[in-house]
Every structure is written in structure tokens, then in C-alpha cells.
C-alpha positions as CSV (number, residue, x, y, z in Angstrom):
1,X,151.2,96.7,91.9
2,X,151.7,93.2,89.7
3,X,149.6,90.1,89.9
4,X,152.2,88.0,90.0
5,X,155.8,88.8,91.8
6,X,159.2,87.7,92.8
7,X,158.7,84.9,95.8
8,X,155.1,83.7,94.7
9,X,154.0,80.0,94.1
10,X,152.9,79.5,90.5
11,X,151.6,76.8,88.5
12,X,152.3,76.3,84.8
13,X,149.5,76.4,82.3
14,X,151.0,75.7,78.9
15,X,154.3,74.6,77.6
16,X,156.5,71.5,78.1
17,X,156.5,71.9,81.7
18,X,152.3,72.2,82.2
19,X,151.2,71.0,85.6
20,X,154.6,72.0,87.4
21,X,154.9,74.3,90.4
22,X,157.8,76.4,91.5
23,X,158.8,79.7,93.1
24,X,159.2,83.0,91.0
25,X,162.7,84.1,91.0
26,X,162.3,87.2,89.1
27,X,159.9,88.9,86.7
28,X,160.9,91.2,83.6
29,X,157.5,93.5,83.8
30,X,158.5,95.1,80.1
31,X,158.9,91.7,78.5
32,X,155.9,89.9,80.4
33,X,158.2,87.2,81.7
34,X,159.1,85.5,84.8
35,X,161.8,83.1,85.5
36,X,160.4,80.1,87.9
37,X,162.9,77.5,89.8
38,X,163.0,74.4,88.4
39,X,160.7,75.4,85.2
40,X,161.8,75.8,81.3
41,X,165.1,74.6,81.8
42,X,167.8,74.9,79.4
43,X,171.4,73.7,78.7
44,X,174.1,75.9,77.6
45,X,177.9,74.8,76.6
46,X,179.5,77.4,79.0
47,X,183.0,78.6,77.8
48,X,185.7,78.4,80.9
49,X,186.9,81.7,82.2
50,X,188.4,82.7,85.2
51,X,185.5,82.5,87.5
52,X,183.6,79.8,86.0
53,X,184.1,76.4,85.2
54,X,183.3,75.1,81.6
55,X,180.6,72.1,80.3
56,X,177.0,72.2,80.0
57,X,175.6,74.3,82.5
58,X,171.2,73.6,83.6
59,X,169.5,76.8,84.2
60,X,165.9,78.2,83.9
61,X,164.5,80.5,80.9
62,X,161.9,83.0,81.3
63,X,158.6,81.6,80.7
64,X,155.5,84.5,79.6
65,X,153.1,85.6,82.1
66,X,150.3,84.7,80.4
67,X,151.6,80.5,80.8
68,X,151.7,80.3,84.7
69,X,149.0,81.2,87.3
70,X,149.5,81.8,91.0
71,X,148.6,78.7,93.3
72,X,145.7,78.8,95.6
73,X,147.2,79.4,99.1
74,X,144.5,76.6,100.3
75,X,144.9,74.2,97.9
76,X,147.7,75.0,95.5
77,X,145.3,74.8,92.0
78,X,145.8,77.6,89.5
79,X,143.8,80.6,90.3
80,X,143.0,84.3,89.1
81,X,144.1,87.6,91.4
82,X,142.0,90.2,92.2
83,X,142.8,93.3,94.2
84,X,140.8,94.6,97.3
85,X,141.0,97.4,99.9
86,X,141.7,96.5,103.6
87,X,140.2,98.3,106.2
88,X,143.2,100.0,106.8
89,X,143.0,100.8,103.1
90,X,146.1,99.2,102.3
91,X,145.8,96.9,98.8
92,X,146.0,93.7,98.9
93,X,145.9,91.0,96.2
94,X,143.5,87.8,96.9
95,X,142.8,84.3,95.1
96,X,139.7,84.7,93.2
97,X,139.2,81.2,93.6
98,X,139.4,80.8,97.4
99,X,138.8,84.7,98.4
100,X,142.1,84.2,100.7
101,X,144.5,87.2,100.7
102,X,148.0,86.6,99.2
103,X,151.1,87.4,101.3
104,X,153.5,89.5,99.9
């Protein structure tokens, strides 16, 4: 089970977007990176093709997992992630800052 998953709200800890929050769009576990909406945006010169128009497009680039932290469900501040088993034996993630379980 991964600590950061698609759909999580995260806070950027380091880099040019430090302090910004966003939703995880995708995670690449083998590269230890994640794509976060509105964070680490790059501009690409795109050649026109049959399906896409040409010009300069802006898109999100992957950011390393060490530079992002899960946002606490209570106050939105960065928190570490722990794992625990619920009474029914299900393994869940929880925020170490507040102790609240993380949905998903």
C-alpha cells in the first residue's frame, strides 16, 4: 500500500512551488514521482498535428515524492502517513499529525 495515491490532497515541501497544494493526478512508483494538478508546470512548444493544435502548451511535470507531503484532513497542513488495522481487519492510512484516517 502506497503512502501517496491518486486523488490525495498534497502540499509541496520544496522547490519553486513550495507551500502550494494540489490533487495528485497520477503516481509513478518505479520513478518515485507524482503529477500534481497546478504544481511544477512547464511550457512546451507543440508542433501541430491532426489531433492537436500547435503552439505553446502548459502542463504539469512529475515531482519527486520526497518533495510532497499529504495534507492533513483536519487543517490542511503537511503530515506524515502511518498505517493501522481497523477492527474489521482492514488496513487503512492515517495522518500522524491528527490521527484521522485518510479516505481512499
